[in-house]
N, C-alpha and C positions, 0 to 999 in steps of 0.2 A: 504494500500500500504506500503510495507516494503522491506528492503534488507534482503535476506535470505542466501546469500553466497557471499564471497569475495575471489577471487583467485588472486594470485600474482606470477609473473614469472620474474626471473633474476634481482631482485632488492636487492643488497647487500647480506645479508645472506638468504633472502627470495627467494630462487632459484625456488622452486616448492611448494608453500605454499597455503593452503586453510583454510579459516575460515568459518566454518559452523555455522550458527545461526539457530534459530527455523524455521522449515520448514512450519509449519501449522499456526503459528501466529507470530505477531511481537514480537521480543525480545527487550524490552525497555532498558535493561541494560546488557552490556557485560563487565565482569571484565577480563582484560588481565593480566595474571600473568605468572611468570616464573623467572628463575635465571637471573643474570646479563648477558648482551650480548646475549640475546635470541631473539632479533629482535622486541621487543615491540615498541621501539622508531622509528625504521625504518618503521614499519607498519603505524604508524601515519604520519610520514614524507612523505610517498608516496602520501597520499591524498593532502598534502600541495603542493607537486611538480606538481601534475596533475591539481589541482583545482585552485590554486592561480595564482598570476600574475608572470611576468617574473623574479622577484627577487628570485623566488624559482626554479632556473634552475637545470636541471640534469647535471652531470659531469661524468668524467671517473670513479671515485670511487663509483658511484652509481650502476655500473654494477657488477654482481656477479663475484667473482674472477675466477671462472671456465671458464668465457668467455674471460678473458683478453688475453690469448695467441692467440685466434682466432681473436680478435679485432686487435692485433698487426700485424697479418699476413693478414689483410683484402686486397682483390684484386677484380678484375672484376668477378671472379667466386664465391665469397663468397655469401652464402644465407643469406641475411641481415635480413630477417624476424625472423630467429632463434636467432638473437642477440639482439632483442628488449626487452625493459622493458615493462611489461604488467600488468594491473590491470583489472579484470573483475568483474562487479557487476551483480548479479542476483537479479532482482526486481520482487516481486510478487504483483499483483494487483487483486482486487475483482470487481465484477459487480457493486457494489454500490459506488466504488471510482470514483472521478472525473477523467476522462481520457483526459482532455483538454491538459495537458502538456505532458503526457506520450504517447499519441496517435502518436506522431511523431516518437516514437521508436518501435511501434508495427508493426511487419512484417507479423505475422501469424494471419489471421482474424478468425481462428477457435475459437469459444467461449470456448472450453474446454482447450485451451492453455492460461495460465494467467501469463506467465513469460517473462520478457524482459531481454535480455542479452546485456550489454554495455561494450565495450572494450576501455580502455584507453591505449595508446601505445606511448612510446618514442623510435624512431628508428634513425638509423644512415643514414645520407645522403651519401650513398656509393660513388656515382659518383663524388660528389664534393670532398670528402676526398681522394679518390684514385687519382684524378687528382692532388691535391696539394701535396700528398705524392710523386708523381713521380718527383716533382721539388726539393725535399729535398736533401740536401747534408749532413745533420746531422742525428742523430738517429731517426728512425721511432718511437720507443717506447717512447722516451722523448717527441717528438712532439705530439703524440696521447694523452699521459698522461696529458699534459698541455693544449691542445687545442681542445679536443674532444667535449667539450660543444658547440663550434662554428659550429659543424657539426651535431647537433642533432635536430630532428624534434619532439618536445615534447608534442604537443597538438593534436595528432591524436586521434580522437574519432570515434568509429564505433558501429553499432548495428548489431547483427547477430542472426540467428535462431538456428543453430546446431553446435555442437562442431567441426564437420568436416570442418566447414567454416574457422577455424583457421589454418588449414593445408595450406602449401605454395601453393599447387595446386588449392585450393578452395578459395583463398583470394579475388577473384573477386566477391564473394557473400557478402562480407562485405559492409555495407552501411554507408558512411561517414556522420558524424554529426558535428555540431559546438559546441564549448564550451558554447556559450550563451544558447543553448537549454538545456544543462545540468544544467546550473545555474537557468534556469526557473523551473527545476524539483527538484533540490537538493540544499538545503542550508547547507553548511559545515562551522562549527565553531570549533576552537580548542583553548585550554588553555594549553600552553606548560609548561614543567617542569622548564624552565629558566624564572622564574618570578622575576621582579625587586623589590624584597622585601629586606629590610635591617633594622636592628635596630641600625646601627652605626650612628654617629652624622651627621647632614645634612651638605652639602657643596654646593657651587654654589648658585643657586636661592632658595635652601632649599625645593624644591618640593619633596614630598615623594610619594611612590607607591600608597598608598591608596587615597591620595588627587588627584593624577592624574587619578585614576580610577573613582572617583566621578565626575571629570570633564568630562570624556568620557561619563559617564552615563547621566549627565546633557545635554551635547551637543547632544546626541542621542535623548533624550526626546524632547529637544527644537526644533530640526530639524524636527522630525516626527509629533509632536503634539503641535505646538506652542500655540494653544488655551488654553492649560493648564498653560501657563506662564503669563497670564494677570496680576496677582497679583504681580509677580516679576517685570515685565516691568513697572507697575504703580509705584512701589516703586523706581525703577531706575529713572523714569521721575521726581519724586519728588526730588530725590537726585540731579539730573541735575539742577533743578531750584535753589535749595539752594546753590549749588556750583557756579552757575552763579554769584550770588550776592557776594559771597566770592572772586571769581576770579577778579570781577570788582574792588574791593577795593585793593586787593593784587597786581594786575598787573598794576594799573593805572599809576605809574611813568614810567614804561617801555613802556606802550601803548602811553602815551603822547609824549615821545621822538620819538617813531616810527612814529606816525601820522605826527609830524612836519617834520621829516627827509624824509619820503616817500610821504608825502602829500596825505595820505589816511585817510578819515574822519571816516570810519566805522570799523576800525580795533578793534577787541576785542577777549578775550579768553573766551570760553564757555566750559561747561562740556559736554562730549560725551561718557558717560558710555554705554557699551553694556553688556548684561547679560552674553554672552559667555566669553568675556574677563574678566569681573569681577569675574566670577566663577573660571576661569582658574588661574588667578594670585592672587586672594585675597580670597581664601577659603581653608580650610584645615580641616582634621579630628583630633579631640582631644579627650582625655579621661578625665574623672573626673566629678565632681558634679556641675560644673559651676563656682564656686569660686576658685577651685584648678585644673584647666585644665592642662593636660600634652600633648605635641605633640606626634604624632603617633610613631615616631622613638624611643621613650623612653619605648615602650612596647616590650615584647618578640617577637621573630621572629615567634613563633607559632601562636600567636594571629594575627599578621600582615598578615601572610600567609593565614590563614583561612578567614579573612575579605576580603583580596584581591581576593581570590577565589570566595567568595560569590558575591562580586561586579562584578567580571568578568562574573559570571554565569548570573547575572541580565542584564548585557549589552548584552550578547549573547541571552538571552531570548527575549529582545526587538527586536533584528534582526529577530528572529524566528516569533514573533507575528506580526511584521510589514510587513514582506515580504510574510508570509503565503505560503511557498513552500509545495509541496506534501510530500516530504521527508526531514526531518531535522536531521542532524548528528552533535552531540556534542562529541568532544574528550577532555578528561581531563587527562593530563599526570602527574603521581606521585603527587597526592594531599597531601601526607603525609609529604612533606618537612617541616622540622623544628618543627614538632608537636609531642608532647609526646603521648604515647599509649592511654591514656584516651580520648584525644582530637580526635585521629584517630577513636576511636570507635564512638564518637558522630558525627563526620563528616560523617562517613559511613552511619549512620542512617538518618541523616538530608538530605544528598544528594539524597537518595532514595525517601524521601518525596518530595523534590523539583522537581525531575524528574517526579514523578506522577502528581504533580500540573501542570507542563508545558504540560504534555501529555493530560491533559484535554482540552487544547486549540489548540495545534498543534500536528502533527504526528512526535514524536521525538524518535530517537534511540541514546543512549548514550554509549560511550566506555570509560572506565577508565583503564589506565595502572597503576599498583602499585607493590611495593615490600613490602607492609605492611601486615603482618599477621593479624593485628588488624582490618584492613578494610575488608580483606577477611572473617574473622570470622563473620562479621555482614551481609554478603550478602548470597543470595540463591546460593547453590552449582550448581544449574542448569544454573546459569549465568557465571560460570567460564570457561575461555578458557586458556589452559595451553600451553605456548610457550616452545618448546624443540628443542635444537640444536643437530642434529644428522646427521652424514655422510655428512657434508658440506651443510646442508639444515635446514630450520626451519619447524618443524611440529607443527601444532596447534591442540591440543587435546580437545575434548569436555569432560571435566572432568566427568560430571554427567552421561550422557547417555552411554559413552564408558565404564566407570567403572561399571555401573549398570549391564551391560551384563556379565562382568567377575564374578560378585558376584551372578549370577543367581543360585538359590538353596541354597545360603548362605545369605539370606536377613537379618538375625539377625546380621551377621558380618558387612554388609553394613550399617545398621542402627547405630551400635556402632561406625563405622568409621566416619560417618558424624557428630555424636554428639561429638566424641572425638576431631576431627579436629576443630570443632566450639568452643568448650569449652577450649581446652588445647593447641593444637599444629598446628595451621595453618602455622607456620613457616616452616613446612616440605615442603611446596610448593616451597620455595625459597632456601632451603639448597643445597649446592653442594654435601655434603655427610651427612650421618646420622649414629649415634651410638645409638642403642636401648639397654637399660639396664632394668633389671627386679626388683631389690630391692634397699632398702635404703642403704645397705652396699656399693654396687657398685656405687650408686649415690654420696655418700660422698667421696669415695676413688679414683674414676676414674680420676678426675682432677689431683690428686697427681701422679697417675701412668703415666698420659700423660706428666706431667712436668718432671718426671724421664726419660721417653722415649726421650723427646726432648733434654735432656742434651747431648745425644750422637749423635745427628743428626747434620751434618755439614752444609748442604745446607738449608738456611732459608725457602725456599719454600716447603721443605719436612717436616718441623716441623708441628705437628698436631695443635698446638696452633695458627699457622699463617694461617690455612685454615678455610673455611666456613663450619664447621661441627656442626650440631645440635645434642645435646645429649638429648635424650628423655627417660623418665622413663615410661614404658608401662606395668609393672607387668608381668603377665603370658600371656598377650594378643598379643604378637608380631605376632603370626600366623594370626591374623585378618588382618594384614597389608600386607600380601603376595601379593595379587593382586594389591594393591595400589602401592607398591614399584616396582613391575614389570611393571605396567602401566607408572609410571613416570621415570623408569629406573635410579633411584638414587643409587649410590654406598652406600651400607648399611652394617654395622657390627652389629650383634646381639650378645650381651654377655649374656650367660645364663649358667645354670648348667646341667650337664649330667643326674642327677637324676635317677641313675640306680635302677632297681627293680629286684626281682626274684619271680617266681611263687611258692607259698606255698600252699600245699594241706593239710589241717588239718586232723588229725586222727578222725575217727567217734566215738569219746568218749565224752560223755556229759560234763564231767568236764573240758575238754580242752577249754581254753579261746581263743586260737589262731584260726583265721578264715581263710578260703581259699581265695586266691587272690594274686595280685602282691604287694609285700611289699618292702619298701625301704631297701637298702642293700649296702655294700661297692661295688665298681666297680668290684673288682676281683671276687665277687660272683654273679654278675648280669647277667641276660639274656635278659633284655629289659630296656626301659626308660619310665618314666611317664611324660616326658617333651613334651607337645603338640606342642611346636614350633619346636623342633627338628624333631618330627614325620612329621610335615607339610612341613617344608622346605627341609628336607633330604629324604622325600618320603619313609616312612616305607612301606614295602610290605603288601599285604593283610594278615590279622591276621590269616586266616585259613591255610596259608602255613607256618608251623612251621619251616621248614628247611630254607625257604627264610628269615624269621625273624632272625634266628640264624646267618646266613651269613651276613645279614645287620648289626646286632648288633656287630659282630666281626669287621666289617669295621668301625663302629661308634667309637669303643674304640681306633682303630688305627688311627682315624681321616683321613680316606681315602675315604670318601663318597663325598666330594665336590671338585669342580674345582675352583681354586683361580682366574681364568679368568672371572668367573661369577660375576655379580655386587652385589650379596647378599652372605654374609658369616656368618655362625654360629660359634661363638667362645665358646667352652665349655672345661671343664677340660680334659687335656691330661696327660700322664705319664711324671713325672719330678723327677729326682733323685731317681728313683726306686719306686716312689709312685704315684698312680693315684687317685686323689681326686674326691669326688662325688659332692661337693659344693664349693663355693668360700671359705668359712670359713676353711674347713679342708685342702684345697689346700694351703691357705695362712699360716695356722698354721704350716703345714709340712715344709714350706720354712723358716719360721721366728721363729721357736720354741725357739732358744736361747735368742733372744731379748724379746720375750713374757715372758719367765721365769724371765728374768732380771727385768721386770717392772710389774710382775703379782700382786705385793702387793702395788705398788705405781705408778699409772698411767693408768693401763688398767682396764676399768670398764666393766660391763655386763657379768662377768664370776663368776663361783663358783667352789667349789672343787679344790681350787688352789694347794693343795698338790699333785694332780695327774699330775701337770705340771712339768715333770722332763726330763732330757736329754735322758734317755734311752727309751723313748716312741717310738714305731714304728706303733702302731695301731691308726693312726690319725683320722680315721672315728669315732671310739668309743670315743676317747678322746674329739673330738669336740662335740659329742652328750652329753657328761657328763659335760664338763666345761662351755659351753655356756648356759646362762639362757634362758628360753623359750621366754622371752620378752627383751632379752639383746643385740640383734643384732645392734640396733641403737647406744646404749651406747658403745658397743665394737668398732664399726667403728669410732665413733667420737673421742674416746680416742686414737685410732691408729693414726688418722689424727693429733690430738693435739701434740702427741709425735714427729711426723714427722715434722710438721711446726715449732715447737720450737727447732728443730735441735738436739733432743736427740737421734733419731733413723732414719736410712735410710732403709726403708722397701724394701724387695725384691718383685718384681712384678711377680705373677704367669705366667708361660710360655704361657698359652693359651691366656691370656690378652695381653702379650707382642707381640705375633705373630699376634693377631688380630689388634693391633695398627699399627704394621708394614704394614699389608695389607691395612688398610684404609688410611694410609699416602701416599701410592703410587699415 
């Protein structure tokens, strides 16, 4: 028995949102990922609102913003069912499952049907609200905004058979259920991101988060299985007897006066220790070897947070094991708080082990929301669910299955993508924007070019350095990411080289060493490109149509193939000051020749044939080929950066990079 689908309607950003889990088998772990403000916290909070007690009330701000105007204008004619907040659980069960608790929700007795659909609904008491609004002399909007929670019926639970039953005309088919029947079926536990952990000095009674959690754990154990605490209770009884004798001596003067004054012969002070009180008020977690203990708050927040989480999970585990519900749901929100990357890796591995252990004893489904690329990299990609804010709604995408379809016929690309995201760049899932670069030179110099760009930007929010932009080095493999980027719809700038080539047909003479084929050449001589990313993203025509390729290449050189309104842009060399570079290096050298000449003997490394660096040069393509050492690109770039950062030179940014940065900054 397991939940296979969760649908949400009209709750905050979750206007029409569906989370699809595995259809054919229970999905033990679901990793909820996505950028900030993509609805992950709201998803978890909705369970709190429906499942927990009245302290988790719905209010005006829980309704999707698209409904607010209709709520403000509510009257006798309003169709109130269309304004309700809904959550629908699809639960699958098998013939070998115990049907004792779920039988109350089974409407169709056909043995071939093994799905139960449960609707949780928060609706507005229209009659009561409209009546009170009619008495108002002040603003309807303000009254509704402040008081709508008093007019909400938030614990409506129904079971239904068909989707058509949700339509207004068919709501008579809904069968109402009580929250108690849900709680007999489903155990819901959550560990929120707001955890009471702190490494600051203690105040007040000095109780810290970990010590309080150990108390909860103790109390839960003591309540549910008191037989296990005979040893502790025996020790406490012994302490009681010892303290009785001490109290008798210590309080005797006071007791003697009291007996005389009140004429009470049997007055005495005795010890009355209880294990619960003793553990709550007189126990704490410490670190050290026994002789050099330190209190918990003197350890780092990362350790405290992880220990707190583990204790929380143990407490939740006790609830699951003791109550033995058919379905057990555990939500963990942002476990990465305060922890460094290595600890996040370890936690991700360990939590999966813990989940598997719990699943051996109870039927558990776990949901973890996270912004940690390190946690994501340690999980199965089939467990990922990506939250995306689009057109006023949150869409939840099944990363693995949806993307696998897009890579059909390109399985090697998909295999590379999975491994690359695991080993290098899971941060792409959380980036607001992305810049892909191909080589070492761009990797070293791009931060400098960005800082130069930001100097002339007035509005702080338009500065690239103030935005959540991931810069990723992918070599010549950016084409592999095409379906991934389109799937996530992340604005992406790909900085690459135009890599022009020309078709050379060698003469049929034996001693000629030149071979037929496409050879690298200056842009002015080119008729094609060898850059696979450009071909992929800018859709090179079928190779058999020579005229189409010629027309496409002409547009490529003029940079007129792409629409800047699209969310992926290829930035490659364009004509600047009368010269069209083929690579970053010759484009850069053409712009900065005078400064390069100035420092060619003292400051710039990775170059040779320095005598050829003169002001009169116009053939920058051949100059670049000649002066750059075959293994000197890294030295060349690092020396350029050193001269810039020490204030000796302010390098000019090639126009294609400048325009690319301007586009990604918008």
